[in-house]
N, C-alpha and C positions, 0 to 999 in steps of 0.2 A: 681928616683925614692925612693930610699930608706930614704930619707929626706922628704917627702912629708906628711905632716902636714891635714887630715882633718879638724879642730880643726882652725889650725891656719888659713884654706883656707876661714873658716862660718865665723869669726873675722873679716878678711878682708871686706866680704864684707857687713856685721851688719855696720862696719868704715864705710863703703861708705853710706849706706841707712841711717846713722845719719848723714856723711855729707849732702849729698843731702835735706832733710828734713831740711838744713838751721841749725844744733848745728858744732859746732868746740870743737872740746874736752882742756881740760884747767887744771890746779894744784892748790891748794889754799893750803899754808901755814897755819896749824893751831896753830902753837907754838909747845912745849915739842917734837920735830921730830916727829909729825901728818903731812904726808900730803896728805888732797881728791884729787882723779882725780874726774870732774866734765865734764858738756857736756852743753854748754849755748849756747844760738842762735848768730850768726856771726853779727846781728846786734839788738842792745836793743831798745827799742821802751818803755819810760818809759809811757810813757801813758797808755801802757796796765798794763796785771798784771802779776805774773809772777804763773808759775805752776809748780811744783818741783814733781818730781818724783822719790823712794829713793826705790834702792833693797836690799836684805838680804845678810845673807853671801855668798848666792851660786854665782858660775861665776861670771857677770859681769853687770852693765848696760845694752850692746848693746847685750847681750844674754837675757836679763827681759826683756824689752821694746823695743825690734825691732818692734815687731805689732802692736806698740801702737806707736809711735813717728810721723809716719807721722799724721792717724784721731786725736791726740789730740793737734796736733799745731792749730788745729780748737780754742779750750780752751784757747791757750795763745792768740791767736788774738784777742777776745770776749774785747770789747770796756770797760763793765766796770767793774769794779775790784772782782775777787772769791774768797771769804772769807769760803772756805769751807773744807773740809779735808774726803779722805776713806781710809781707812786701807782693808790692804786684807790678812787675812792669819795672821792677825802679834798676835804676840805673847806682847802684854806689857804686860797684865794680868796675866802672869803665875805668881803662887807663888812658894816659892822653897819645900812645900809640896807635891805639884802633882805630882812631880815623885814617893818619895816615893810610896805614894798612889795607883799611878799605872793609873795614868791617861795617861802615855804618851808610847811612843811605847819601849824606852829606860829605866833600869833598876840605871845608874849613868851616870855621865856629863862627863864621860872618855867615856861610850860610844856611849856618841851624839856624843862628838867631832870624833869617829873613822866612825864615819857613813856620818854625816854632810861635813867632811873634809876627803874624802875618799880616801887611798892612795893603793889600791888596785881595783884590778879589781870585784872582789869579794865584797867588803863594796861597791863601785858604783853602784852594783846589786842591794846592802839593801840599800841603799838611793834612787834608783831606782822607788822599791816596795810601800814604804813608799811614795815617793811625788808625786805618779799620782796614777790618778782611773783607769786607765787602763797601765799600765807603755809596756811600749815594750823587744818586747823579743827575742831573739835569736840576739843580738847587739854584734857586735865581739866583739872579747879581745883585739884584736889589736888598734880598735876606743875607746873603755875605756880605754884603759893605754894613748892611745894620747891625750882623754881629760883629765884627769890624769895630764898629765907633761903641760898644755899651760894653764888651767883654776884651779886648786888646789894646787898646789906647792909654788906660790904667796902667802907673807906675812903672812905662814902657822902660825907662832907662836901667833898672832899678834890676827889670825885668834882665835886660840884657844883661848883667854883669852876674847874673847869674848861673846865666850858657854858659857866659865862658870861663865863670870860675868853675862850673862841676868838668872842665873838660882840662884845666890847664895842671901841667904835675903835676899827676894822678897815677898813684900802682896800687897794684892790690895789694903789696908789701908793706904800704901805709895804713891799710882798712884795720879797722878794730874788728876781734874777733866776737860774735857776737854768743851769750852762755843761754841765756834765753832758749826754749823750742821759740822756731822759727818755721814759717810753713812761707815758700814761696809762688808764688801766680803766675805764672808765665801766658801771654796771646804766640800758639803756635807759629804766624804770621809776623810777631812784631818785628817794624820795618824801623823803629825810633831807637828801639833796646832791643838789640837779635837774641833770640832763644840761645845762643854761648852764654850772652851774658847770665844770664840765669843758671846757668852750669857751673858758669868758673865760679861765681855767687854761693853754690850750692857744694861745689870742694873746696871752700876757703872755710865757711861754718863745719864744717865737717858734720858727727853725725846728731848734731842739733837742727840739721835742717834737712828737711825735705821740698824735692822741687813740682810741683803741680802741672802739666802744662795743656792750656785749654785749645783744642782743634777748632778748626774753623775760626779765629780769633787774634785781632791785630792786636797792635797797643792798649786800644780802649777798651780793653776786656769787660769796664764796669756798664759801658754802653751797650755792647753788642751782646755778654752775656750774663745778666747780671741774675739769671737765674743762677746757672752755673755757678756764679763765683760766694751767689750767698749761702750755697749747700756748702761749699768749701768753709767759708764764714764756722759755718755753725757748726759745721762737722769737728773742727779745728780748735775751736773757740770756748764749745760746748758744749757736744756731745762726746768727749775724749778728753773731759775735764777729768783734773784728778786735785783734791786737796792738800796743797802745799804744806809740808811738815812748820811749826811754828818755830820761828824765829831759821827759816831757813828758806827768806824771800831773797834774791837776789837783784839786785840794781842794775845789773848788766851796762852793757857799752854804748857811749852815742858813736851813733856812726851820721858823718857827716854827708 
């Protein structure tokens, strides 16, 4: 039992869940020494739209999207093309001055790195405190150490560079505008990327965007409020779908 890892066991369960939902694990070489891990359908049907779920720096796709992968197959099976975007608590409109002006919980990039990429149980508890509206209390130190070892140690330097790049020389005026209909979903008590960033992004995108605030939720809304989040996904991606006119498919803009 000395080598038993609860985190590794849960990872295997999530992997089975993804496989059962019709997905397979794959990698893609992007060049310059960068390899991206992705989950893709075992069978690709060209006549159906592509649904892309992207997660942040923490954990991996299985931990982030396990509660959604089966229900969201509905969107992937929808017969018409879906050209919409959903952003959840995304700090894309963060500016380099925000940290200095006290908007964020941390006062420096180094402090942000130490919390977002925790290497000790104390830092892991700090991350849980700012990620959840009601963080779990009394989580055993042995489990926190296990999670850090399994989920927070791989590609550590590359993840640090991502966090540093997120803040460096960022200005809202440099952010491209998205032409596709966009749903912004934010936790009311998000302490990592505060709700003000959601309002800022909505103003930046204009009439193409709508901001939805989820009450009693923090940054990890996919963990705290999966059913509420799924309801908004389904309504925006499927229930309000209107087929686009032929030849009117926009490629949109890429947002860093």
